[in-house]
N, C-alpha and C positions, 0 to 999 in steps of 0.2 A: 742145639740143648742150651747153648750159652745164650741165644736170643729169647728162647723161650724163658728162662730163669730171669732175664733183665727185665722182660714184658711183665712177669708175674711181680717181680720187686717194685716196677714203676706202679703198677696197680695197687700194690699192697701202700705206696707211700701216697699215691691219689687217694685212697680210701681213709688213710689217717689223717690228711689234710683236710678232707671234707667232715670228719669226725669232729675236728677242733674247731669247727667254723662257728662263731659266735654272734650274738647281737649286742650292741650297746643300747641300754635303756635309761633314760631319763623321764624323771617326775617332777615337773616345775611347778610349784605352786606360787601364784601372784595373788598381790593385794592391791587394788587402786585405793589412791588417797582420795578423802572424802571431797577434799576440794576440787577435783576434776567434774565432781556431778554439780557444782556451780558456775562451770563454764557456760556460756551462751550455747544454744543447741547446734548453730552452724559450726562452731568448733569442733564440739563433742562429735559432731556426725564425721567432721573430715578426718578428725583423729580415729576414729572407730573404723572408718573404711580403710585408713592406712594399713591400721593393725591386723585387720581381717584380711586385708589383700597379702600380708606377709605369711599369715598361717596356712592360708590357702596355696600360697605359691611352696611354701615347704612340705604342704602335705602330699604334693606331687613327687617329693624326692624322698622323703621318710615316710615311715608310719605315723601317723598322726591323729590322736582321739582328744578330744576337748570336755572340759565337765566344768559344771557349776557349783560352787560350794556356797553361793550367797544365802545368808541366813542358817547354814549349818555348821559354820566355824568361823570363831570370832576373828581371827587374824589372816583368813584366806578367803579370797573371792572365786577364783578358778583354778583348774588344773590343765596343763599341758602335756599329756603324755605321748613320749616319742620314742620310736624304736629305729635304730639304723644300724650301720656298718661298724662305725667307728665313734670315739667320743669326740672327735674333731667334728664330725657332721653335727652332732647334738649342740656343740659350741657355737658353731655357725649360724645355726638357727637363732639361738639365744642372742647373738651379737645381731642378728637383722631385727630382731623385737627391740633390743636397745637402740637402734638406730631410728626409731619412730618417733613422733612428737610426744605420743601418749607415755612414750618409756619415762619421761621425767615426774609421771604420777604413779608408776608401779613400783612396787618392791617386791621381793621374791623371798619370804619369810622361812620358806623351806625348799630344798632342792635335793633329791637324790639319785646317785649315780649307781648303775649296777649293770652286770652283764648276765647273758644265759649260759647255761653251760650243762651237763649231762648231770642228772640226778646221782648222788652218791648211793641214794638206798633203791632197792628195787621193790617196785610194786607187783607182788605176786599175782594179784588179780588182773593186772593189765601190764605184763612187763615191757612191752615197747613205750610205755608211757615215758620213762625217763630219756629216751633219745627224742621224743616230740617236745620235750621241755626244752629242748636247744633252741627252739624257734618259738617265738610269741604269734600266735593266732587269735586275733579278737574275737569275742564271742558278740560284740555289738549289744550288750545287754544295758538296761537302762541306769543300773547302778554298780558302782565301783567302790570298793573297799581297800584303802592301801595303807599301809603301816611298815615303818622300819623296824628290824627285829635282830635280836642279839641273845646269844646262848650263853651260857656259864661256861667257864675254863673247863670247869668239871665235866661237863658233856664229852668235851673232845678228849678227856682222858680215858673214857670208859671204852672197854672192848667193842670191837665194832658190831658183833653180835648182839650186845646188850643193846646198843643204839638201835640197830635194825629192828630188833624185837619191839621198842617203843614205837619206831617209826610204823612198824606194822599196825599197831592199835591206831596211832594217828590216821594212816590209810585208810584203814577199816571205818571209821567214823566218818573221814571225807566222803568216800564212796555211798554214806547214807543220804547224801545230800546233792544228786546230781545237777540240780539247778544251780549250783555254785561252782564256776570254773575258777581253778586257781593259778595264778603265775607266780612261780618264784625266781628271784633272779638275783644274783650274788654279788656282794660289794667287797670281800675281804680284800684289804690292800688298797681299794678303790676310794671309800667313803668311810664315815665315822660306823655304819653299821656293818652288819655280816649278811644279811639278806633284806629284800625289800619285796615283800607280798603283796600282791593284787588280786582282789575276788572280784568277778563279774557274776551279775545275776540279776534276775527280774524279780526276785523274790526276796526282799530285806529281811524278812522274817526266817527265811530259812539260813540266811547267814548269822544272824543272831544266835539263832538255836546250835550251829555248827560251832561257833565259837564258844557256846555256854557250855556245851558237852565235851569241848577240847580241853576246857579248864580241869575237869576231872582225871585226865590222863598221867600217867607217870612220867611221862617226858616233859610235861607242862613244868614240871618243878625245876626243870634245867633252863626255864626261861629267864634271862636277864632284864630286857627290855623289849618291850612291843608296842610302843607309845612315840608319837601321836598317832592317834588313828583318824583318818580322813573318810568321810562318807561323800562321795561324788555322784552328781547326776549327769548323766551323758546328756549333751546338748549341742547343736551347732553353733559355732562361735558367734554368728550373728545373733542367735538368741540369747547368748551369755552376755552380749555386749549392752542388750536390751536390760537384762538383769541388772546391770551395772549401774544403770542411768542414764546408758547412752543414747 
């Protein structure tokens, strides 16, 4: 009996440990100095190849997606979205980028750090959804919309039942737009924002309509900040380098 009880306890502990497994998520937005485009073609090609090699190498160790923002955001040229097990892994990739020759021409106007976790709120139409949100699964859509998100302190003072009711409305509206996949990650204590939300879709018009409809919900009155917003176009990094003038 003691052996059975101990086995059950070990299984319970293992299940609890698995339930707490999370991912570290990094959104690094880069801008290249215009002076880089004035370099000789040979120098640009060499530096581009070096940076591309770093991105491709780390894409074998982490979940990595790259996006162009050329012409879509004044102070940002591209995004590297990375998902790993620890913040140290994300940091090591960033360090590798900084060791390239092109790094002397790169700045990072925005960078957001977050983690996945089980959702606090229940999706009554899809009750398993909050468990799946502990792990990012890329949809590999053409467009990605990203922004940091902060709620008012008053939101957290509301009874949970009231917050759940407002989130029910939010979830119901989201379910009307199945072409849009939401990734909610959490930054409490890790970064300046509370959440980073990323929406993948092949239909930007659906995302526009979704956000417009959400503005009319009661829960939206508890939004303190949800900017800046980034519109990102998925591209292989070799094509992004071409966009940059490489």
